[in-house]
Structures are given as C-alpha cells and as structure tokens.
C-alpha positions as CSV (number, residue, x, y, z in Angstrom):
1,M,23.1,0.9,1.8
2,M,20.1,3.1,0.9
3,A,21.8,6.6,1.1
4,P,23.2,6.7,-2.4
5,V,19.9,5.4,-3.9
6,L,17.9,7.9,-2.0
7,D,20.2,10.7,-3.1
8,E,19.6,9.6,-6.7
9,I,15.9,9.5,-6.2
10,A,15.9,13.0,-4.6
11,H,17.8,14.4,-7.6
12,D,15.9,12.6,-10.3
13,R,12.5,13.3,-8.9
14,A,13.1,16.8,-7.6
15,G,10.0,18.9,-7.9
16,S,7.7,15.9,-7.6
17,I,8.8,14.3,-4.3
18,L,10.9,15.5,-1.3
19,V,13.3,13.0,0.3
20,A,14.0,13.5,3.9
21,K,16.2,11.3,6.1
22,L,15.8,10.9,9.9
23,D,18.7,10.0,12.1
24,T,16.9,7.7,14.5
25,D,19.8,7.6,16.9
26,R,19.6,11.3,17.4
27,N,15.8,11.5,17.2
28,P,14.4,8.6,19.2
29,N,11.1,10.3,19.9
30,Q,10.5,10.7,16.1
31,S,11.3,7.0,15.7
32,V,8.5,6.2,18.1
33,R,6.1,8.8,16.6
34,F,6.5,7.2,13.1
35,S,6.6,3.6,14.5
36,I,10.1,2.9,13.0
37,R,11.1,-0.5,14.2
38,S,13.8,-1.4,11.6
39,I,16.3,0.4,9.5
40,P,15.8,1.3,6.7
41,T,12.2,2.2,6.9
42,L,10.7,4.2,4.0
43,I,7.5,6.1,4.6
44,L,5.7,7.9,1.8
45,F,3.5,10.8,2.8
46,R,0.9,12.7,0.7
47,D,-0.6,15.9,2.2
48,G,0.8,14.9,5.6
49,A,-0.8,11.4,5.7
50,E,1.1,8.2,5.3
51,I,0.2,6.4,2.1
52,A,2.9,3.7,2.0
53,R,5.6,2.1,4.1
54,H,8.4,-0.3,3.3
55,S,11.0,-1.8,5.7
56,G,14.2,-3.2,4.3
57,L,16.7,-2.5,1.5
58,L,15.5,-1.8,-2.1
59,R,17.5,-1.6,-5.3
60,R,16.9,1.5,-7.4
61,S,14.6,-0.3,-9.8
62,E,12.6,-1.7,-6.8
63,L,12.3,1.7,-5.2
64,D,11.1,3.3,-8.4
65,A,8.5,0.6,-8.8
66,W,7.4,1.0,-5.1
67,L,7.1,4.8,-5.4
68,D,5.3,4.6,-8.7
69,G,2.8,2.1,-7.4
70,A,2.2,3.9,-4.1
71,L,1.8,7.3,-5.8
72,Q,-0.8,5.7,-8.2
73,G,-2.7,4.2,-5.3
74,Q,-1.6,0.6,-5.8
75,P,-1.0,-1.5,-2.7
76,S,2.7,-1.6,-1.6
C-alpha cells in the first residue's frame, strides 16, 4: 500500500514537493484526463507539466530514488 509511504514523503519533503492523492473512483474524468490506467500511478509535475510517471508499488527507498532522479532530470 502506497498511502503510508506517500504520507512520509509529504511530511519529509514538505516545502519542496506537494503530494496530492486522487480518488479515481470518485473522479473518473480526472483519471481519463491524466491517462491513469493502473493503481497506483505516480505523476510528478513541475510548473504544471508532467516530468515523470511511474505505475506500480514502490518501497520508500525506491520512491526517494525515483523522485530524486526525476527532479534532477534523469530518465525515470
């Protein structure tokens, strides 16, 4: 389950990133808008533009590495 890991990331990286969760069951139009085809799907935005995407579960260490790489412009 990603929720506890995302909560940790939101707390630990407060001020540098904003974590938002989308309930795809209650917001199916947003699921289509963001092309969400599997759960969980993580989308990283910078200045309103998508810069990285990952589908599937990640451990905390993997999520930190993914975020760091994407924010530094490395392929995800």
